[in-house]
C-alpha positions as CSV (number, residue, x, y, z in Angstrom):
1,X,7.9,25.9,26.0
2,X,4.7,27.0,25.2
3,X,2.5,24.3,25.3
4,X,1.0,23.7,21.2
5,X,-2.2,24.3,21.0
6,X,-4.7,20.8,20.4
7,X,-8.0,22.3,19.3
8,X,-8.4,24.1,14.9
9,X,-11.6,23.9,14.0
10,X,-11.1,22.7,10.5
11,X,-13.9,23.8,9.1
12,X,-18.2,24.1,9.3
13,X,-20.7,21.3,8.8
14,X,-24.0,21.9,8.1
15,X,-24.5,20.0,11.4
16,X,-21.6,21.7,13.5
17,X,-18.2,22.2,13.6
18,X,-15.6,20.1,12.3
19,X,-12.9,19.6,14.5
20,X,-9.1,19.0,14.0
21,X,-6.4,18.7,16.4
22,X,-3.7,20.7,15.3
23,X,-1.3,18.0,16.5
24,X,-1.2,14.3,17.9
25,X,0.5,13.7,21.1
26,X,2.6,9.9,20.5
27,X,3.5,8.0,23.3
28,X,6.7,5.4,23.3
29,X,5.9,2.5,25.6
30,X,3.7,3.0,28.4
31,X,4.6,3.1,31.8
32,X,8.4,3.2,31.0
33,X,9.6,6.6,32.7
34,X,11.9,9.6,30.1
35,X,14.8,8.2,31.1
36,X,14.4,4.4,29.9
37,X,13.1,5.9,26.5
38,X,15.8,8.1,26.6
39,X,18.1,4.7,26.2
40,X,16.0,3.2,24.9
41,X,16.5,5.5,21.7
42,X,20.8,3.8,21.2
43,X,18.9,0.2,19.7
44,X,16.7,1.8,17.9
45,X,18.9,3.8,16.2
46,X,21.4,0.3,16.2
47,X,18.2,-1.4,14.2
48,X,17.5,1.6,11.6
49,X,20.9,1.8,10.9
50,X,21.4,-1.9,10.4
51,X,17.8,-2.2,8.7
52,X,19.2,0.9,6.0
53,X,22.9,-0.8,5.4
54,X,21.8,-3.9,5.1
55,X,18.7,-3.1,2.6
56,X,20.1,0.0,0.6
57,X,23.8,-3.3,0.4
58,X,21.1,-5.6,-0.9
59,X,19.0,-3.2,-3.4
60,X,22.6,-2.0,-5.0
61,X,24.5,-4.8,-5.2
62,X,21.8,-6.4,-6.8
63,X,21.4,-3.4,-9.4
64,X,25.1,-3.6,-10.1
65,X,25.8,-7.8,-10.9
66,X,23.9,-8.2,-13.5
67,X,23.9,-12.5,-13.5
68,X,21.3,-11.1,-10.3
69,X,19.0,-9.5,-12.5
70,X,16.5,-12.2,-12.2
71,X,13.0,-12.7,-11.4
72,X,13.7,-13.7,-8.1
73,X,16.3,-10.9,-7.2
74,X,14.2,-8.6,-8.6
75,X,11.7,-9.1,-6.4
76,X,14.1,-9.4,-3.2
77,X,15.3,-5.8,-4.2
78,X,11.1,-4.7,-4.5
79,X,11.0,-6.1,-0.7
80,X,14.4,-3.9,0.2
81,X,13.2,-1.1,-1.3
82,X,9.9,-1.3,0.3
83,X,11.6,-2.0,3.7
84,X,14.2,0.9,3.6
85,X,11.3,3.5,3.0
86,X,9.3,1.5,5.7
87,X,11.7,2.2,8.2
88,X,12.9,5.7,7.0
89,X,9.5,6.7,8.2
90,X,9.1,5.6,11.4
91,X,12.3,4.5,13.6
92,X,13.8,7.8,12.5
93,X,10.5,9.7,14.5
94,X,10.5,7.0,17.6
95,X,14.2,8.0,17.8
96,X,13.2,11.6,18.1
97,X,10.4,10.3,20.6
98,X,12.8,9.2,22.9
99,X,15.6,11.3,23.0
100,X,13.6,14.2,23.5
101,X,10.2,13.9,24.3
102,X,8.9,15.7,21.9
103,X,5.2,14.1,21.7
104,X,4.0,16.1,19.1
105,X,3.2,15.7,15.0
106,X,0.9,18.0,13.4
107,X,-2.3,16.6,12.3
108,X,-0.9,16.3,8.3
109,X,2.0,14.8,9.0
110,X,0.3,12.0,11.1
111,X,-1.8,11.5,8.2
112,X,0.8,11.2,5.8
113,X,2.4,9.0,8.0
114,X,-0.4,6.2,8.5
115,X,-0.8,6.8,4.8
116,X,2.6,6.0,3.5
117,X,2.8,2.8,6.7
118,X,-0.1,1.2,5.6
119,X,-0.1,1.3,2.0
120,X,3.6,0.2,2.2
121,X,2.6,-3.3,4.3
122,X,0.4,-3.5,1.5
123,X,2.9,-3.4,-0.9
124,X,5.5,-5.8,0.9
125,X,1.9,-8.0,1.0
126,X,1.6,-7.8,-2.9
127,X,5.5,-8.7,-2.8
128,X,6.1,-11.1,-0.6
129,X,3.1,-13.3,-3.0
130,X,5.3,-12.4,-5.6
131,X,8.1,-14.1,-4.5
132,X,5.9,-17.1,-3.4
133,X,4.8,-17.4,-6.7
134,X,7.7,-16.9,-8.3
135,X,8.6,-20.0,-6.2
136,X,6.1,-22.0,-6.7
137,X,6.9,-21.4,-10.9
138,X,10.2,-22.3,-10.0
139,X,9.2,-25.5,-8.1
140,X,6.3,-26.7,-9.7
141,X,7.2,-25.9,-13.4
142,X,10.6,-25.4,-13.5
143,X,10.9,-25.6,-17.5
144,X,8.0,-22.9,-17.9
145,X,10.5,-20.2,-15.5
146,X,11.7,-18.2,-17.9
147,X,9.1,-17.9,-20.1
148,X,6.2,-17.0,-17.3
149,X,8.2,-14.5,-15.1
150,X,9.6,-12.7,-17.6
151,X,11.1,-9.5,-18.0
152,X,8.2,-7.5,-18.6
153,X,5.9,-9.3,-16.1
154,X,7.9,-8.4,-13.2
155,X,8.0,-5.2,-14.0
156,X,4.1,-5.3,-14.5
157,X,4.3,-6.8,-10.6
158,X,5.6,-4.8,-9.0
159,X,3.5,-1.3,-11.0
160,X,0.6,-4.1,-10.2
161,X,1.6,-3.8,-6.0
162,X,2.4,-0.7,-5.9
163,X,-1.2,0.7,-7.6
164,X,-3.2,-1.4,-5.6
165,X,-0.8,-0.4,-1.9
166,X,-1.7,3.7,-3.4
167,X,-5.2,3.4,-4.9
168,X,-7.0,1.1,-2.0
169,X,-5.0,3.2,1.3
170,X,-5.1,7.1,-0.4
171,X,-9.3,7.2,0.7
172,X,-7.9,6.3,4.6
173,X,-6.7,9.9,5.6
174,X,-9.4,11.8,3.5
175,X,-12.5,10.0,5.9
176,X,-9.9,10.5,8.6
177,X,-10.2,14.4,7.9
178,X,-14.2,14.0,8.2
179,X,-13.8,13.2,11.5
180,X,-14.1,15.4,14.2
181,X,-11.6,15.2,17.3
182,X,-12.9,16.3,20.3
183,X,-11.9,13.9,22.6
184,X,-8.5,13.1,24.3
185,X,-5.8,13.1,21.6
186,X,-3.1,10.8,22.1
187,X,-2.3,8.5,20.3
188,X,-1.1,5.6,21.9
189,X,1.5,4.0,19.6
190,X,5.5,6.1,18.7
191,X,3.6,6.3,15.4
192,X,0.0,7.2,13.8
193,X,-2.0,3.9,12.6
194,X,-5.5,4.0,11.1
195,X,-7.6,2.4,13.9
196,X,-5.4,3.8,16.8
197,X,-6.4,7.8,15.2
198,X,-9.9,6.5,14.2
199,X,-10.2,6.1,18.4
200,X,-9.7,8.9,19.0
201,X,-12.4,10.6,17.3
202,X,-16.3,11.5,19.3
203,X,-18.5,11.0,15.9
204,X,-19.8,8.1,14.1
205,X,-16.8,5.8,12.6
206,X,-18.4,3.2,11.1
207,X,-17.8,4.5,7.7
208,X,-13.9,3.8,8.9
209,X,-14.3,0.0,11.0
210,X,-15.8,-0.9,7.2
211,X,-13.6,0.2,4.8
212,X,-10.6,-0.7,7.4
213,X,-11.5,-4.0,7.9
214,X,-12.2,-4.0,3.9
215,X,-8.7,-3.6,2.6
216,X,-7.0,-5.9,5.6
217,X,-9.3,-8.1,4.4
218,X,-9.1,-7.7,0.5
219,X,-4.9,-7.3,0.3
220,X,-3.5,-9.0,3.2
221,X,-5.8,-11.4,3.9
222,X,-6.1,-12.5,0.3
223,X,-2.4,-12.7,-0.4
224,X,-2.3,-15.0,2.9
225,X,-4.6,-17.0,1.3
226,X,-2.7,-17.0,-1.6
227,X,0.6,-18.0,0.0
228,X,-0.7,-20.5,2.3
229,X,-2.0,-21.9,-0.9
230,X,1.2,-22.3,-3.1
231,X,3.2,-23.2,-0.3
232,X,0.6,-26.6,-0.1
233,X,1.2,-27.3,-3.9
234,X,5.3,-26.3,-3.2
235,X,5.6,-29.2,-0.7
236,X,3.9,-31.4,-2.4
237,X,5.8,-30.9,-5.5
238,X,8.9,-31.4,-3.3
239,X,7.7,-34.6,-1.3
240,X,7.0,-35.9,-5.1
241,X,10.4,-35.8,-6.1
242,X,12.4,-39.3,-6.1
243,X,15.9,-37.5,-4.2
244,X,16.0,-36.6,-0.7
245,X,19.1,-34.5,-1.8
246,X,16.9,-32.7,-4.5
247,X,14.1,-32.3,-2.0
248,X,16.2,-30.3,0.4
249,X,17.8,-29.1,-2.0
250,X,14.9,-27.3,-4.1
251,X,12.9,-26.4,-0.3
252,X,16.2,-25.1,0.9
253,X,15.3,-22.1,-1.8
254,X,12.1,-21.3,-0.3
255,X,13.5,-20.5,3.6
256,X,14.5,-17.0,3.6
257,X,11.2,-16.2,1.9
258,X,9.3,-18.1,4.6
259,X,11.5,-16.5,7.0
260,X,10.0,-13.0,5.7
261,X,6.5,-14.5,5.3
262,X,7.0,-15.0,9.2
263,X,8.3,-12.0,10.1
264,X,5.5,-10.1,8.4
265,X,2.5,-11.8,8.9
266,X,2.4,-13.1,12.6
267,X,3.1,-9.9,14.4
268,X,0.1,-8.6,11.6
269,X,-2.1,-11.3,12.4
270,X,-1.3,-10.5,16.1
271,X,-1.5,-7.0,16.4
272,X,-5.3,-7.0,14.3
273,X,-6.5,-10.4,16.6
274,X,-5.2,-8.2,19.7
275,X,-7.1,-4.8,18.8
276,X,-10.2,-6.6,17.8
277,X,-10.8,-8.8,20.4
278,X,-9.6,-6.4,23.6
279,X,-10.2,-3.5,25.0
280,X,-8.6,-0.3,24.9
281,X,-5.1,0.2,24.1
282,X,-2.5,-1.9,26.2
283,X,1.1,-2.0,26.2
284,X,0.5,-5.4,24.1
285,X,-0.6,-3.9,21.5
286,X,2.2,-0.8,21.5
287,X,4.5,-3.9,21.8
288,X,3.1,-6.0,18.7
289,X,2.4,-3.1,16.6
290,X,6.3,-2.1,16.8
291,X,7.0,-5.5,16.2
292,X,5.1,-5.3,13.5
293,X,7.2,-2.5,12.1
294,X,10.5,-2.9,12.8
295,X,10.8,-6.0,12.7
296,X,10.3,-7.1,8.8
297,X,13.3,-4.1,8.0
298,X,15.6,-5.8,10.2
299,X,15.3,-9.6,10.0
300,X,14.7,-9.1,5.4
301,X,18.1,-8.3,4.6
302,X,20.0,-10.3,7.9
303,X,18.1,-13.7,6.9
304,X,18.4,-12.8,2.8
305,X,22.6,-11.6,3.1
306,X,22.8,-15.0,4.7
307,X,20.8,-17.4,3.0
308,X,21.6,-16.5,-0.5
309,X,25.0,-17.6,-1.9
310,X,25.5,-15.0,-4.2
311,X,24.6,-11.7,-1.9
312,X,26.9,-13.4,0.3
313,X,29.9,-14.3,-2.0
314,X,29.0,-10.3,-2.7
315,X,29.6,-8.7,0.3
316,X,32.1,-10.4,1.3
317,X,34.0,-9.5,-2.1
318,X,33.4,-6.1,-0.9
319,X,35.2,-6.7,2.8
320,X,38.2,-8.1,1.5
321,X,38.7,-6.1,-1.0
322,X,38.3,-2.4,2.0
323,X,41.0,-4.5,4.1
324,X,44.0,-5.2,1.6
C-alpha cells in the first residue's frame, strides 16, 4: 500500500508557508504490539455496544414513558444523548485502529473529531451541573421544585449547555489551523485532542495554551466548583433532617449522580494534571485519556439503570415480555 503524503502547503503567509499535514497518525496504546491491539479491539467493541445500547435504552424509555417527563429524567436523557454521541465519535475509530492497524486520520477529520470531543465534554459537564441543581432544589427547597424547574426552564438549560459547548470550543480548530506542523505528525492517543495536536506544531502556540487553559477553567473548573457547592448545601440539608430514614432516602437520590460526576471529573482532573506537570506524552497520559473518554458512556447507563427504579422496572418489563 502506498504511503500517504503527509505534508501539503495549506496557504502562504507573509512570514513564509503555513504547512498542514494531509494526515495525522494515531497511536493505540504505547508499548503494545499489533497482536495485542488486535485482541483489545474485541473488549472495546463490547464497551461500545454496551454504551450504545444502554444510553439508547435510557433515552427511549424516558421518551416513551410520559410519567418520566420530569426534570430529573429529562436531564438524564440529555446526559445519555451526549454520552451516545461522544462514544460514537471515538470508539469506532479506535476499534478500526486496533483491528486493522490503519493509523491515518485526515487533517480536517482530526480537527472535527477534536472539536466534537471537547464540545460534548463541555455539554456533559453542564448537564451534570444541571442535575446537581435539580437535586439541590428537590432536597433543599422541595415545595418550590415544581415552580423552579418547569418544562421551559429545563429546555432553556439544555439549550444553554449545547450553545456554551459549541460556541466556546468552536475557535479551537481555527487556532490550530493557524499553526505550522513541520515536526512529526504522530498523535500520541487513539483520538484527536487539542493539547496533543498543539504539541506537534513548530510555531508559537501561546494563543492555544492560553485559550485552552481559559476554557478548561471557565467551563469544567466553574462547573465542578458549583457542583461541589451544591453538594455541600445538600449534605447540610440532609444532616438537618430529624429522621435517619428520611435522610438516607434523600441522599440515596443523589448516589447515581455522584457516580456520574466522579466518573467524569476524576479522570478529567487527573488528565489535566498529568499533561501540565509531567513531561512528554507517556503511557500514563494515554491511559488517563482513554478512561476520561470511554468510562462515562459505559458506566452512566449501568449506574442509572441499577439505581433508578422506574428505568429498571421498565427494562425488566421489556425482557419479561420478550421471554413469553
